[in-house]
Residue frames relative to the residue before (quaternion, step in Angstrom):
aa qw qx qy qz dx dy dz
X 1.0000 0.0000 0.0000 0.0000 0.00 0.00 0.00
X 0.3863 -0.7364 0.4991 0.2438 3.62 -0.65 1.03
X 0.2944 -0.7371 0.5802 0.1827 3.55 -1.13 0.67
X 0.4600 -0.6780 0.5055 0.2705 3.54 -1.12 0.72
X 0.2379 -0.7283 0.6218 0.1622 3.51 -1.08 0.74
X 0.6669 -0.4908 0.3536 0.4351 3.57 -1.21 0.28
X 0.6277 0.5530 -0.3452 0.4254 3.57 0.99 -0.76
X 0.7332 0.4352 -0.2355 0.4664 3.56 1.10 -0.64
X 0.4785 0.6775 -0.4453 0.3372 3.60 1.22 -0.01
X 0.4704 -0.6744 0.4803 0.3055 3.59 -0.86 0.90
X 0.7998 0.3075 -0.2279 0.4625 3.55 -1.06 0.76
X 0.6114 0.5308 -0.3671 0.4579 3.57 1.22 -0.17
X 0.0473 -0.8061 0.5896 -0.0188 3.54 -0.49 1.21
X 0.1693 -0.7860 0.5895 0.0776 3.53 -0.43 1.19
X 0.4879 -0.6646 0.4647 0.3230 3.60 -0.92 0.80
X 0.4729 -0.6404 0.5207 0.3084 3.52 -1.14 0.65
X 0.4839 -0.6884 0.4607 0.2824 3.53 -0.85 0.92
X 0.6625 0.5057 -0.3077 0.4590 3.58 1.18 -0.46
X 0.5786 0.6066 -0.3694 0.4011 3.61 1.24 -0.25
X 0.7175 -0.4294 0.3122 0.4508 3.54 -1.29 0.01
X 0.4457 -0.6770 0.5206 0.2682 3.55 -1.05 0.78
X 0.6631 -0.4607 0.3820 0.4497 3.57 -1.27 0.14
X 0.6321 0.5293 -0.3342 0.4567 3.58 1.01 -0.77
X 0.6382 0.5130 -0.3249 0.4733 3.59 0.99 -0.79
X 0.6569 0.5068 -0.3022 0.4694 3.56 0.94 -0.92
X 0.6334 0.5338 -0.3181 0.4612 3.58 1.01 -0.86
X 0.6639 0.5101 -0.3149 0.4471 3.59 0.83 -0.95
X 0.6552 0.5008 -0.3135 0.4708 3.57 0.97 -0.82
X 0.6548 0.5035 -0.3133 0.4686 3.59 0.92 -0.91
X 0.6696 0.5125 -0.2948 0.4495 3.57 0.88 -0.98
X 0.6506 0.5087 -0.3151 0.4675 3.59 0.99 -0.78
X 0.7059 0.4545 -0.2580 0.4781 3.58 1.03 -0.77
X 0.7857 0.2356 -0.1014 0.5630 3.60 1.20 -0.54
X 0.0156 -0.8481 0.5296 0.0076 3.64 0.60 1.03
X 0.5714 0.6075 -0.3775 0.4024 3.58 1.15 -0.49
X 0.5719 0.5948 -0.3944 0.4046 3.62 1.09 -0.55
X 0.6524 0.5000 -0.3186 0.4720 3.60 0.88 -0.87
X 0.6641 0.5036 -0.3080 0.4587 3.58 0.88 -0.93
X 0.6493 0.5084 -0.3158 0.4693 3.59 1.01 -0.79
X 0.6467 0.5045 -0.3209 0.4736 3.60 0.98 -0.79
X 0.6263 0.5378 -0.3237 0.4624 3.56 1.01 -0.84
X 0.6607 0.5014 -0.2958 0.4739 3.57 0.96 -0.89
X 0.6550 0.5166 -0.3132 0.4540 3.60 0.95 -0.85
X 0.6367 0.5081 -0.3312 0.4761 3.59 0.98 -0.80
X 0.6581 0.5152 -0.3111 0.4523 3.57 0.87 -0.94
X 0.6546 0.5145 -0.3112 0.4582 3.58 0.96 -0.88
X 0.6777 0.4959 -0.2981 0.4538 3.58 0.88 -0.94
X 0.6697 0.4840 -0.3063 0.4726 3.58 0.93 -0.82
X 0.6405 0.5205 -0.3217 0.4641 3.60 1.01 -0.78
X 0.6713 0.4848 -0.2923 0.4784 3.58 1.15 -0.62
X 0.6636 -0.5508 0.2908 0.4142 3.58 1.28 0.08
X 0.4252 0.6944 -0.4816 0.3242 3.59 1.22 0.06
X 0.3216 -0.7408 0.5608 0.1826 3.55 -1.09 0.78
X 0.7662 0.1777 -0.0877 0.6113 3.57 1.21 -0.61
X 0.1262 -0.7732 0.6192 0.0538 3.54 -1.12 0.72
X 0.2293 -0.7876 0.5606 0.1130 3.56 -0.75 1.08
X 0.4468 -0.7150 0.4727 0.2564 3.55 -0.74 1.06
X 0.6152 0.5387 -0.3643 0.4457 3.61 1.00 -0.70
X 0.6396 0.5157 -0.3235 0.4694 3.59 1.00 -0.79
X 0.6482 0.5111 -0.3215 0.4639 3.59 1.01 -0.75
X 0.6072 0.5383 -0.3494 0.4685 3.58 1.06 -0.72
X 0.6686 0.4892 -0.3030 0.4710 3.57 0.91 -0.88
X 0.6144 0.5327 -0.3470 0.4673 3.60 1.05 -0.69
X 0.6428 0.5104 -0.3228 0.4713 3.59 0.99 -0.79
X 0.6570 0.5069 -0.3113 0.4631 3.56 0.93 -0.87
X 0.6540 0.5073 -0.3087 0.4687 3.57 1.03 -0.75
X 0.7056 0.4635 -0.2617 0.4678 3.58 0.95 -0.88
X 0.7989 0.1842 -0.0630 0.5691 3.58 1.07 -0.75
X 0.0482 -0.8658 0.4956 0.0499 3.62 0.64 1.03
X 0.7514 0.3554 -0.2230 0.5093 3.61 1.11 -0.47
X 0.7043 0.5116 -0.2548 0.4212 3.56 1.25 -0.12
X 0.6988 0.4530 -0.2919 0.4704 3.61 1.16 0.16
X 0.1787 0.7906 -0.5605 0.1695 3.56 1.04 0.69
X 0.7858 0.2871 -0.2341 0.4953 3.55 -0.81 1.02
X 0.4797 0.6403 -0.4591 0.3862 3.60 1.25 0.03
X 0.1151 -0.8436 0.5244 -0.0082 3.52 0.03 1.40
X 0.5144 -0.6503 0.4611 0.3160 3.59 -0.92 0.86
X 0.5453 0.6100 -0.4031 0.4100 3.60 1.18 -0.34
X 0.6560 0.5377 -0.3070 0.4317 3.59 1.19 -0.41
X 0.4416 0.7250 -0.4594 0.2615 3.63 1.17 -0.25
X 0.6895 0.4770 -0.2951 0.4582 3.60 0.81 -0.94
X 0.6566 0.5107 -0.3196 0.4538 3.58 1.00 -0.75
X 0.6401 0.4849 -0.3278 0.4977 3.59 1.03 -0.69
X 0.6158 0.5434 -0.3516 0.4494 3.60 0.98 -0.77
X 0.6837 0.4788 -0.2889 0.4688 3.58 0.86 -0.92
X 0.6371 0.5186 -0.3335 0.4626 3.58 1.02 -0.71
X 0.6461 0.5143 -0.3171 0.4663 3.58 0.98 -0.84
X 0.6695 0.4921 -0.2990 0.4692 3.59 0.94 -0.88
X 0.6228 0.5362 -0.3439 0.4541 3.59 1.02 -0.72
X 0.6988 0.4564 -0.2628 0.4841 3.57 1.03 -0.81
X 0.7913 0.1326 -0.0420 0.5954 3.57 1.11 -0.73
X 0.1887 -0.8371 0.5031 0.1027 3.60 0.29 1.22
X 0.5832 0.5908 -0.3741 0.4133 3.61 1.13 -0.51
X 0.6358 0.5296 -0.3280 0.4557 3.61 1.23 -0.31
X 0.4225 0.7432 -0.4477 0.2622 3.60 1.25 -0.18
X 0.6807 0.4787 -0.3027 0.4646 3.61 1.01 -0.68
X 0.6891 0.4781 -0.2772 0.4688 3.61 1.21 -0.36
X 0.7351 0.3384 -0.1979 0.5532 3.59 1.17 -0.57
X 0.2721 -0.7903 0.5298 0.1438 3.56 -0.48 1.17
X 0.0095 -0.7574 0.6529 0.0090 3.52 -1.07 0.82
X 0.2750 -0.7340 0.5957 0.1753 3.52 -1.25 0.46
X 0.6457 -0.5025 0.3950 0.4178 3.53 -1.27 0.33
X 0.4300 -0.6997 0.5115 0.2527 3.56 -0.94 0.89
X 0.3914 -0.7128 0.5367 0.2254 3.54 -1.09 0.77
X 0.7726 0.1987 -0.1202 0.5909 3.55 1.18 -0.52
X 0.6083 -0.5910 0.3870 0.3619 3.59 -1.15 0.55
């Protein structure tokens, strides 16, 4: 009896290695939607000013989706870490409030 491999499972779409990376997709999205970064920056500032010690990027994404239900098409959860790193690069003092993990890919 043949066994199924992950590659053969219906509905499983593996990304093509020759296609755009998540970083490439993020850069394109960010260039087309500069207001998203500014909104995230504002949300972090508001949360920290209100006394928060930690700020979760996933929660901020959901806040954006809630505030702008028709204006964040394409805001992919894969971009949370990239936005977090961009925010920390611009505001190093936020590094202790925004958690990041070691990247698995460059």
